[in-house]
Structure formats: C-alpha cells, structure tokens
C-alpha positions in Angstrom: 0.1 0.0 0.0 3.1 2.3 -0.1 2.0 3.8 -3.4 -1.4 4.6 -2.0 0.0 6.1 1.2 2.3 8.4 -0.7 -0.4 9.3 -3.1 -2.8 10.2 -0.2 -0.1 12.3 1.5 0.6 14.1 -1.9 -3.0 15.1 -2.3 -3.3 16.3 1.3 -0.1 18.3 1.5 0.6 19.7 -2.1 -1.4 22.7 -2.9 -0.1 24.3 -6.1 -2.3 23.0 -8.9 0.4 22.0 -11.3 2.4 20.1 -8.7 -0.8 18.5 -7.1 -2.0 17.2 -10.4 1.2 16.5 -12.5 -0.5 14.6 -15.2 -2.9 17.5 -16.0 -2.6 18.2 -19.7 -5.4 19.6 -21.8 -3.6 18.5 -25.0 -2.4 15.0 -24.5 -5.0 13.6 -26.9 -6.1 11.1 -24.2 -9.4 10.3 -22.5 -9.6 12.1 -19.3 -11.3 10.6 -16.3 -11.8 12.7 -13.1 -12.7 10.7 -9.9 -14.2 12.9 -7.2 -12.9 12.4 -3.7 -13.2 8.6 -3.2 -12.8 7.3 0.3 -10.3 4.7 1.5 -12.7 2.0 1.9 -13.2 -1.3 0.0 -16.0 -0.2 -2.3 -14.3 3.0 -3.5 -10.8 1.5 -3.5 -11.7 -1.1 -6.1 -14.1 1.1 -8.1 -12.1 4.3 -8.3 -8.6 4.4 -6.7 -7.1 1.4 -8.1 -8.6 1.9 -11.7 -7.4 5.5 -11.7 -3.9 4.4 -10.9 -3.8 1.5 -13.4 -5.5 3.4 -16.2 -2.6 6.1 -15.8 -0.3 3.3 -17.0 -2.0 3.2 -20.4 -1.3 5.2 -23.5 -4.9 6.1 -24.0 -6.3 7.4 -20.7 -5.3 9.8 -18.0 -7.1 9.9 -14.6 -7.1 12.3 -11.7 -8.3 11.8 -8.3 -9.4 15.2 -7.0 -8.5 13.9 -3.5 -8.5 10.8 -1.4 -10.5 10.9 1.8 -10.2 8.7 5.0 -13.4 6.9 6.1 -15.4 8.1 8.0 -15.3 11.8 7.0 -17.3 14.4 8.8 -17.7 16.5 5.8 -20.7 16.2 3.3 -19.9 14.9 -0.1 -21.2 18.1 -1.7 -18.7 20.1 0.3 -16.0 18.4 -1.7 -17.8 19.0 -5.0 -18.1 22.7 -4.2 -14.5 22.9 -3.8 -13.5 21.2 -7.1 -11.2 23.3 -9.1 -12.9 24.4 -12.4 -9.8 23.5 -14.3 -10.4 19.9 -13.5 -14.0 20.1 -14.9 -12.7 21.7 -18.1 -10.1 19.0 -18.5 -12.4 16.0 -17.9 -14.2 13.9 -20.4 -15.8 11.8 -17.6 -16.5 12.9 -14.0 -17.0 9.8 -11.7 -18.9 9.9 -8.5 -19.3 7.3 -5.7 -22.9 6.3 -4.9 -25.1 9.3 -4.1 -28.4 8.7 -2.3 -29.5 12.3 -1.9 -31.0 14.5 -4.7 -28.4 15.3 -7.4 -30.8 17.2 -9.7 -29.2 20.6 -9.1 -25.6 19.0 -9.4 -26.4 17.5 -12.7 -28.1 20.6 -14.1 -25.1 22.8 -13.2 -22.7 20.4 -14.6 -24.6 20.0 -17.8 -25.1 23.8 -18.1 -21.5 24.9 -17.5 -19.7 21.8 -18.8 -21.9 20.2 -21.5 -18.9 18.0 -22.8 -18.9 16.1 -19.4 -20.1 12.5 -19.1 -21.6 12.1 -15.7 -20.8 8.7 -14.1 -21.7 7.1 -10.8 -20.5 3.9 -9.1 -23.3 1.8 -7.5 -21.7 0.1 -4.5 -24.5 -2.2 -3.4 -28.1 -3.2 -3.8 -30.2 -0.8 -1.6 -33.5 -2.3 -2.6 -32.7 -5.8 -1.3 -31.3 -4.8 2.1 -32.4 -7.6 4.5 -34.1 -6.7 7.9 -30.9 -7.9 9.8 -28.7 -5.4 8.0 -27.8 -2.4 10.2 -28.7 0.0 7.4 -32.1 -1.6 6.9 -34.1 1.2 8.6 -32.2 4.0 7.0 -32.8 2.7 3.4 -36.5 3.7 3.3 -38.7 4.1 0.2 -37.7 7.8 -0.1 -34.0 6.7 -0.3 -34.7 3.9 -2.8 -36.8 6.2 -5.1 -34.3 8.9 -5.0 -31.5 6.5 -6.0 -33.5 5.3 -9.1 -34.1 8.9 -10.0 -30.5 9.8 -9.7 -29.5 6.9 -11.8 -31.8 7.9 -14.8 -30.1 11.4 -14.7 -26.6 9.9 -15.3 -24.9 9.2 -18.5 -23.3 5.9 -17.1 -23.9 3.8 -13.8 -21.2 1.4 -13.1 -22.2 -1.7 -11.1 -19.9 -4.1 -9.3 -21.4 -7.3 -10.8 -24.0 -8.5 -13.2 -26.6 -9.2 -10.6 -26.6 -5.6 -9.5 -26.7 -4.3 -13.1 -29.7 -6.4 -14.0 -31.5 -5.4 -10.9 -31.2 -1.7 -11.3 -31.6 -1.8 -15.0 -34.9 -3.5 -14.6 -36.0 -0.9 -11.9 -35.0 2.2 -14.0 -36.8 0.8 -17.0 -39.8 0.1 -14.9 -40.1 3.7 -13.6 -38.9 5.7 -16.7 -40.1 5.1 -20.2 -37.2 7.2 -21.6 -34.1 5.6 -19.9 -31.1 8.0 -20.4 -28.5 6.1 -18.4 -26.2 3.4 -19.6 -25.8 0.8 -17.0 -22.8 -1.4 -17.2 -20.4 -3.6 -15.1 -16.8 -3.0 -14.4 -14.7 -6.0 -13.2 -13.2 -5.9 -9.7 -9.4 -6.5 -10.1 -6.5 -6.8 -7.7 -3.3 -5.0 -8.0 0.3 -5.4 -6.8 -0.2 -2.0 -5.4 -2.2 -3.7 -2.6 0.3 -6.0 -1.4 3.6 -4.1 -1.9 5.9 -3.9 1.2 3.9 -6.4 3.2 5.9 -7.7 6.0 6.0 -11.5 6.4 4.7 -12.9 9.6 6.1 -15.6 11.7 4.9 -19.2 11.9 1.6 -19.5 13.7 2.5 -21.6 16.9 -1.0 -21.5 18.1 -3.0 -24.8 18.1 -6.0 -22.7 17.0 -6.9 -22.5 13.4 -8.3 -19.1 12.3 -11.0 -19.3 9.8 -12.1 -16.1 8.0 -15.7 -15.6 7.3 -16.3 -12.8 4.9 -19.5 -10.7 4.8 -21.7 -13.4 6.2 -25.5 -13.5 6.5 -27.4 -13.7 9.8 -28.3 -17.3 9.0 -24.7 -18.3 8.4 -23.5 -16.9 11.7 -26.2 -19.0 13.4 -24.6 -22.1 11.7 -21.2 -21.4 13.2 -21.8 -22.9 16.7 -22.9 -26.2 15.1 -19.7 -26.2 13.1 -17.7 -25.4 16.1 -19.2 -28.3 18.0 -18.9 -30.9 15.2 -15.2 -29.8 14.4 -14.3 -30.0 18.1 -15.4 -33.7 18.2 -12.9 -34.2 15.4 -10.1 -32.6 17.5 -10.1 -29.2 15.7 -9.8 -26.0 17.7 -11.3 -23.2 15.7 -11.6 -19.5 15.9 -13.9 -17.7 13.3 -12.8 -14.2 12.4 -15.8 -12.4 11.0 -15.3 -9.7 8.3 -17.7 -7.0 7.4 -20.7 -8.3 9.1 -23.6 -5.9 8.6 -25.9 -7.1 11.3 -26.0 -6.8 15.1 -22.6 -8.0 16.6 -23.8 -7.8 20.2 -25.9 -10.9 19.7 -22.7 -13.0 19.6 -20.7 -11.5 22.5 -21.1 -14.7 24.5 -19.6 -16.9 21.8 -15.8 -17.0 22.3 -15.2 -18.7 19.0 -16.6 -15.7 17.0 -14.3 -12.7 16.7 -15.3 -9.6 14.7 -12.3 -8.2 12.8 -12.0 -4.4 13.5 -10.3 -2.6 10.7 -8.7 0.6 12.1 -7.6 2.0 8.7 -7.8 0.7 5.1 -4.2 1.7 4.6 -3.2 -1.1 7.1 -5.9 -3.6 6.1 -3.7 -6.0 3.9 -1.0 -6.2 6.4 -3.6 -6.9 9.1 -5.1 -9.6 7.0 -1.8 -11.2 6.4 -1.0 -11.0 10.2 -4.2 -13.0 11.1 -2.6 -16.0 9.2 -6.1 -17.4 8.2 -6.2 -21.1 7.4 -9.3 -20.9 5.3 -11.7 -18.3 3.9 -15.4 -18.8 3.8 -17.9 -17.1 1.6 -21.6 -18.0 2.2 -24.7 -16.6 0.3 -28.0 -15.1 1.4 -30.6 -13.1 -0.2 -28.3 -10.1 0.0 -24.9 -11.3 -0.7 -25.5 -12.4 -4.3 -25.0 -8.7 -5.1 -21.6 -8.8 -3.3 -18.4 -7.7 -4.8 -15.6 -10.2 -5.5 -12.8 -8.4 -3.7 -12.7 -10.5 -0.5 -12.1 -13.6 -2.3 -9.5 -12.0 -4.6 -7.7 -10.6 -1.5 -7.6 -13.9 0.3 -6.4 -15.8 -2.8 -3.8 -13.2 -3.5 -2.0 -13.8 -0.3 -2.5 -17.6 -0.3 -5.6 -18.3 1.7 -7.7 -21.2 0.2 -11.5 -20.6 0.1 -14.7 -22.5 0.4 -17.5 -20.9 -1.5 -21.3 -21.4 -1.7 -22.3 -22.2 -5.3 -24.9 -19.4 -5.2 -22.4 -16.8 -4.3 -21.5 -14.4 -7.2 -17.8 -15.3 -7.0 -18.7 -19.0 -7.6 -18.7 -18.2 -11.3 -14.9 -17.7 -11.1 -14.1 -20.4 -8.8 -13.3 -23.8 -10.5 -14.0 -26.4 -7.9 -10.8 -28.0 -6.5 -8.6 -25.6 -8.4 -9.5 -22.1 -7.3 -11.5 -23.2 -4.1 -14.0 -25.7 -2.9 -17.7 -25.2 -3.9 -20.5 -25.8 -1.4 -23.6 -27.4 -2.8 -25.5 -28.2 0.5 -25.1 -27.0 4.1 -23.2 -30.2 5.3 -20.6 -29.4 2.7 -19.3 -26.7 5.0 -18.2 -29.1 7.7 -16.8 -31.6 5.2 -14.8 -29.1 3.3 -13.4 -27.4 6.4 -12.4 -30.8 7.7 -10.7 -31.7 4.5 -8.6 -28.5 4.3 -7.6 -28.8 8.0 -6.6 -32.4 7.8 -5.0 -32.5 4.3 -2.3 -29.9 4.6 -0.7 -30.8 1.2 -4.0 -30.3 -0.6 -4.8 -27.2 1.2 -1.4 -25.7 0.3 -1.9 -26.8 -3.4 -5.4 -25.3 -3.5 -4.0 -22.0 -2.1 -1.2 -22.0 -4.7 -3.5 -22.8 -7.6 -6.1 -20.2 -6.6 -3.3 -17.6 -6.2 -2.0 -18.2 -9.7 -5.5 -18.1 -11.3 -6.5 -14.9 -9.5 -3.3 -13.0 -10.5 -3.6 -14.3 -14.0 -7.2 -13.7 -14.7 -8.3 -11.1 -12.2 -5.6 -8.5 -12.0 -4.9 -5.4 -14.0 -3.5 -6.8 -17.4 -3.9 -5.4 -20.9 -6.9 -7.6 -21.5 -8.7 -6.6 -18.3 -8.0 -2.9 -18.8 -9.6 -3.1 -22.1 -12.9 -3.9 -20.3 -12.5 -0.7 -18.3 -11.4 1.5 -21.2 -14.3 0.4 -23.1 -16.5 2.3 -20.5 -14.5 5.4 -20.9 -14.2 5.8 -24.8 
C-alpha cells in the first residue's frame, strides 16, 4: 500500500495546482477521467482508486483523483464537489462519483449547463433495494432513499455496477419507472493490483493450536450455523476461531460466543498487512438473499495472499471459482463441515489449493492489458 499512502499524502499536502496534479494536460489527446473524492474503503478503493492508478499506465487514458479521503469523514460529499477546481472540470471527459443517495438534480443541471462536454458517471456500490431486515442500514434505506437512487441513476450518463446481478436489478428498476431511460448501466470487473500487497511484512509461523478461519461478509443465518460447526469440528479434534469480516448485522448478539471474533479494521491503509497477520487457514464465503450482489474483492484478496477458499455455489464469485482448483464449492449445508475438515486435515491439498487459486487470481483477475480493455471500453 506504499503507493497509496504516498499518493494520499501528496494530495493532502501539496497545494499548487500543477504540482498537485502533475498529469494534468489539456492537449495530451487522451481520454480524461476525473474521480471525485473517493474514500479509502473497499468499495471505492476497487471502483475508483485502483482503476485510476492503473489506467494512468496506459497510453490512451489519463485519470485524476481530485483527492482521497479517509473513512469516516465528517464532511458532506457536496462540500467536496463545491471545492472542485474548475480547471479539472474543463479538463475531464468523464466525471466519476461514488454512490449518491441524496437528490443530485441541481448538481447534474449545473454540470450540464456549465460543462456540457462532461459525461456524468456514478459507481453503484450495493443493492439498496434488497437490504435484508438484519442489515444495520435496513431502517435507513427507506422508500424515499430507494426512489431517489433510481431517479439519480436515470439522470446519469453511465452507472457502473460491481457485478452483473446488481446491473440487472437496477436496469430493470430504472426501465420500470422511466419510459425514456437515459442512463447506460454497465459492469466493471473488480481487479486486484500489486499496489495492494507491496511492502507487506511476512509474519512468523503460527505456533497456536487454534486454526483461524475467515468468514467474509456473512449473513445472519450463516452466523447461526457457526456454533454447530464449532461443536462438530471439536469432536474431530479441531480447535477453531472464526474471524468475521464486514458483518452488517448486530454484533452484540454474539458477544457470548468466544469462538466468534469480529475483525475491526482501524484503517484501510493497514488492511492488507492486518489480513496477512491473522494467518487465516481458510476463507469462507456464504450466500444469502443479499450477498449475491456482493463484490468479489474479499475472495481476490484472500487468494492473492495464499488463503484457500470455500464458496457457496450461489455466491457471485462461484462463477470464477473452479472447484478443487480455485477453491471448494458448497452445494449443500453439510458441505461446509466436510470441506473445512478436508482442508484442516489434508495440509498438502490445502497448500496446493491455495497456490492454484493464487495463480488463477493473478492471471485472470488482476490489471492486465486484457482486463484494462474492459475498463477503457466504458470510458471511450
């Protein structure tokens, strides 16, 4: 993450325009993409920050991040927009925003009036219309928010979704509410970069007799399954600790279960080192009515540093996981216990699976010339 850290510091400390944005050039004959104030969190890291840095390596596109913000930020998003230097707006062919749930009518009107050459783009980070009742944002995502999001999308030139399920959901919704659909909805692949893992410090051998299993973005029902897994695996002589990543429900319901630990990320800048330090033996990816719209980055991150995965066949990443090569697929609930047991007891197979998945991920799901073409086809 050293590149990201240095770039973040540069945007925070350098104030002269030309030095702050060294690749600003009105006459370079490239496609210009302006990313507006992405935050250092997973969604915007993969949708904006990494693509911007990787596109800058091409001969066809130049990207500028107006700034990078830490999460959480006390400022309103529109405060950042108000401070945008007009030179950036004149330079850009595309202006890319994160997901905005409040009314953008005035913003869009001003941009179209003053800068009619601009294509207005927004990344959609999750499915707000399928938020389950156990999700901590459930009550906040009311009908007003949902309707506003659909209205916002229809005012855009392009809406970029993180997977095909999300794209289909919102294309259908926009077409239902508006006869004249103005927005082009598309999908951009989630890709990993060497930038994420540069300068990682190797950790010592785990001498603990406890196997740490990572559970990524689980549903409420899956967490209820964990005590059963713990009990059955203990009978087989396995001492397990489940590290829960990005649970969207009420964590207080599980405070009395010592085998369930919720990962607390202090800063995204340290996330990959913290993930490596946990020395996870296995990564689990379940599915729910909500997670089929999830991004692929958790799986890519785990595979990139050599953690083998067990994936429910209904999860969106199952389409990129070839069984017994890039992970193990779960067809029924009993497979969770079977597959975990297999990976815990067959060390050679576990290491082979981790190595194969690592090779596949870096070969097919990183920023290569082929994958960059999928992104550049959006910004033409």
